[in-house]
C-alpha positions in Angstrom: -20.1 -119.3 -171.0 -22.2 -118.4 -168.0 -25.5 -116.6 -168.2 -25.8 -113.3 -166.8 -27.5 -113.0 -163.4 -30.5 -111.4 -164.8 -31.0 -114.4 -167.0 -30.6 -117.1 -164.4 -33.7 -119.2 -163.6 -35.1 -118.6 -160.1 -34.2 -121.3 -157.6 -36.9 -123.1 -155.7 -36.9 -123.1 -152.0 -35.7 -126.5 -150.7 -38.4 -128.4 -148.9 -37.9 -129.7 -145.4 -37.5 -133.3 -145.2 -40.3 -135.2 -143.5 -37.9 -137.1 -141.3 -36.6 -133.9 -139.8 -40.2 -132.7 -139.1 -41.1 -135.9 -137.3 -37.8 -135.7 -135.2 -38.9 -132.1 -134.1 -42.3 -133.5 -133.1 -40.9 -136.4 -131.1 -38.7 -134.1 -129.2 -41.6 -132.0 -128.2 -43.5 -135.0 -127.0 -40.4 -136.2 -125.1 -40.1 -132.9 -123.5 -43.6 -132.8 -122.3 -43.4 -136.2 -120.9 -40.3 -135.4 -118.8 -41.9 -132.2 -117.6 -45.0 -134.4 -116.6 -42.8 -136.9 -114.7 -40.8 -134.1 -113.0 -44.1 -132.5 -111.9 -45.5 -135.7 -110.6 -42.3 -136.4 -108.6 -42.3 -133.0 -107.1 -46.1 -133.3 -106.1 -45.4 -136.8 -104.5 -42.4 -135.5 -102.7 -44.2 -132.5 -101.4 -47.0 -134.8 -100.1 -44.7 -137.2 -98.4 -43.0 -134.2 -96.6 -46.4 -132.9 -95.4 -47.4 -136.4 -94.3 -44.2 -136.9 -92.5 -44.4 -133.4 -90.7 -48.0 -134.2 -89.7 -47.0 -137.8 -88.5 -44.1 -136.3 -86.5 -46.5 -133.7 -85.0 -49.0 -136.3 -84.0 -46.3 -138.5 -82.3 -44.9 -135.6 -80.4 -48.4 -134.6 -79.2 -49.1 -138.2 -78.2 -45.7 -138.5 -76.4 -46.6 -135.2 -74.5 -49.8 -136.7 -73.4 -48.1 -139.9 -72.3 -45.6 -138.1 -70.2 -48.4 -136.0 -68.6 -50.3 -139.1 -67.7 -47.0 -140.7 -66.2 -46.6 -137.5 -64.1 -50.2 -137.8 -63.0 -49.5 -141.4 -61.8 -46.5 -140.2 -59.7 -48.6 -137.5 -58.2 -51.3 -139.9 -57.4 -48.7 -142.0 -55.6 -47.6 -139.1 -53.5 -51.2 -138.4 -52.6 -51.8 -142.0 -51.4 -48.6 -142.2 -49.4 -48.6 -138.5 -48.1 -47.9 -136.0 -46.9 -50.6 -133.9 -48.5 -51.9 -130.3 -48.2 -55.0 -131.7 -46.5 -54.1 -133.5 -43.4 -57.2 -135.9 -43.4 -56.6 -136.9 -46.9 -54.1 -139.6 -46.2 -56.2 -141.0 -43.4 -59.1 -141.9 -45.8 -56.9 -144.4 -47.7 -57.4 -147.7 -46.1 -61.2 -147.5 -46.1 -63.2 -148.7 -49.0 -65.6 -146.1 -50.4 -69.1 -147.1 -50.2 -71.0 -147.6 -53.5 -69.8 -146.7 -56.9 -68.5 -143.5 -58.5 -66.1 -140.8 -57.3 -66.4 -138.3 -54.6 -66.6 -134.8 -55.5 -66.1 -133.4 -51.9 -63.0 -131.0 -51.5 -61.2 -133.3 -49.2 -62.0 -136.6 -50.8 -62.2 -135.7 -54.5 -60.9 -138.3 -56.8 -61.4 -141.3 -54.4 -63.7 -143.7 -55.9 -65.7 -146.7 -55.3 -65.5 -149.6 -57.8 -66.0 -148.2 -61.3 -67.8 -150.8 -63.5 -67.9 -150.8 -67.2 -71.1 -150.3 -69.0 -72.5 -152.8 -71.6 -71.4 -150.6 -74.3 -67.9 -149.9 -73.0 -65.1 -151.0 -75.3 -62.1 -149.3 -73.9 -60.8 -147.4 -70.8 -61.9 -144.0 -72.2 -65.5 -145.3 -72.3 -65.3 -146.0 -68.5 -63.5 -142.9 -67.5 -64.3 -140.3 -70.1 -67.5 -139.2 -68.1 -65.4 -138.8 -65.0 -62.6 -136.8 -66.8 -64.9 -134.6 -68.7 -62.9 -131.9 -70.3 -65.5 -129.3 -69.8 -66.0 -130.0 -66.1 -63.6 -127.8 -64.1 -66.0 -126.8 -61.5 -65.8 -127.5 -57.7 -68.2 -130.5 -58.2 -65.9 -132.5 -60.4 -64.9 -136.0 -59.4 -61.3 -136.1 -60.5 -58.2 -134.7 -58.9 -55.7 -132.6 -60.8 -52.0 -132.7 -60.6 -50.8 -131.0 -57.7 -54.1 -130.4 -56.1 -53.3 -132.3 -52.9 -49.5 -132.6 -53.2 -48.7 -129.0 -53.6 -46.6 -129.6 -56.7 -48.6 -127.2 -59.0 -45.5 -125.2 -59.8 -43.8 -128.2 -61.2 -46.1 -128.6 -64.3 -46.9 -125.9 -66.9 -49.8 -125.8 -69.2 -50.4 -123.6 -72.2 -53.2 -123.1 -74.9 -50.6 -122.7 -77.5 -46.9 -123.7 -78.0 -45.2 -127.0 -77.0 -46.9 -127.6 -73.4 -49.8 -129.6 -72.6 -53.2 -127.9 -73.0 -54.6 -129.0 -69.7 -53.3 -130.4 -66.3 -53.3 -134.1 -66.0 -55.9 -135.8 -63.9 -56.4 -138.9 -62.0 -58.8 -140.9 -59.9 -58.0 -143.6 -57.2 -59.9 -146.8 -56.6 -59.1 -148.9 -53.7 -59.0 -152.6 -54.7 -61.7 -154.7 -52.9 -59.1 -157.5 -52.5 -57.5 -157.6 -49.1 -53.8 -158.3 -48.9 -53.7 -157.9 -45.1 -54.1 -161.5 -44.1 -52.7 -163.5 -46.9 -50.1 -166.0 -46.0 -47.8 -164.7 -48.7 -47.9 -161.2 -47.1 -47.6 -162.0 -43.6 -45.4 -159.3 -41.9 -46.0 -157.2 -45.0 -49.5 -156.1 -44.9 -50.7 -153.7 -47.7 -53.5 -152.1 -49.4 -53.8 -152.0 -53.2 -55.1 -148.9 -55.1 -55.9 -148.6 -58.8 -54.8 -145.3 -60.1 -56.1 -144.2 -63.5 -54.5 -141.0 -65.0 -55.2 -139.1 -68.1 -52.7 -136.7 -69.8 -53.4 -134.3 -72.6 -51.3 -133.2 -75.5 -50.9 -129.8 -77.1 -54.2 -130.6 -78.6 -56.9 -131.4 -75.9 -58.3 -134.1 -78.1 -55.0 -136.0 -77.8 -55.5 -138.0 -74.6 -53.5 -140.9 -73.2 -54.9 -143.0 -70.2 -52.5 -145.0 -68.0 -53.4 -147.2 -65.1 -51.1 -148.5 -62.3 -51.6 -150.5 -59.1 -50.0 -148.7 -56.2 -49.4 -150.8 -52.9 -49.4 -148.9 -49.6 -48.0 -150.5 -46.4 -50.4 -151.0 -43.6 -49.2 -149.9 -40.2 -49.0 -152.7 -37.7 -48.9 -152.7 -34.0 
C-alpha cells in the first residue's frame, strides 16, 4: 500500500554529471578558438585587399609617369626635326653647345652641353634632378616642357587631382660629341646624334620616370 503524498520523503535534486560539465566547457573553448581564427582570417584578408589596392594605385601612377615621359621624347624629336614655333630653333641643332649645362634662354632653352655625372651620382636622377627641379617654373629654367616649341600644348592635359599627370613632362637635349658625318659606314647618310632625356610625372609629383633616347637627324648635303 502506497504512502500518502504528505508522507513521502523529499527527493534530492539530481547532480549534474562531471562529464557533461566538461563537455560544455570544451564547447565554449572551441567556439572561442573558431571566433579567433575567423577574426584573424578577416584581418589578413582586409590587409591583403588594402595592399593590393595600394600596389595597383602605385603601378597606375608609375604607368602614367612612364607614358608622360614617352610623350616628352616624341615632343623632343619634333623639336629637333622641326618645324617649331621659333624659327631659329631648328637652326641651332647641328652646332655643339659650348661648355656644360643647359641654356635657359627663351629660344635655346633645354639645349645642353655635355652633362657629366658628379662623384656622388648613382643614377640618372642624380644627374638630371637639379635640371628638372619641380619647384623651378620660372623663365630661367633650363628644361623645355611638352609643347613649348612644338605647339602641341593642347594635346596633353594635367591636373592636381584625378587621373591625369600632375605636371607637364619635361626634356633636355644634348648633342653627342661624336661626329657621324665623315664615317665610312655613314657615307651618303650623314647625321647628327642627340641624346634626349625626358621626365614624366604621375598623379603624385613624387612619382617620376626618366627615359633617354638617341635621336638621329640627317644633315643636309650639297
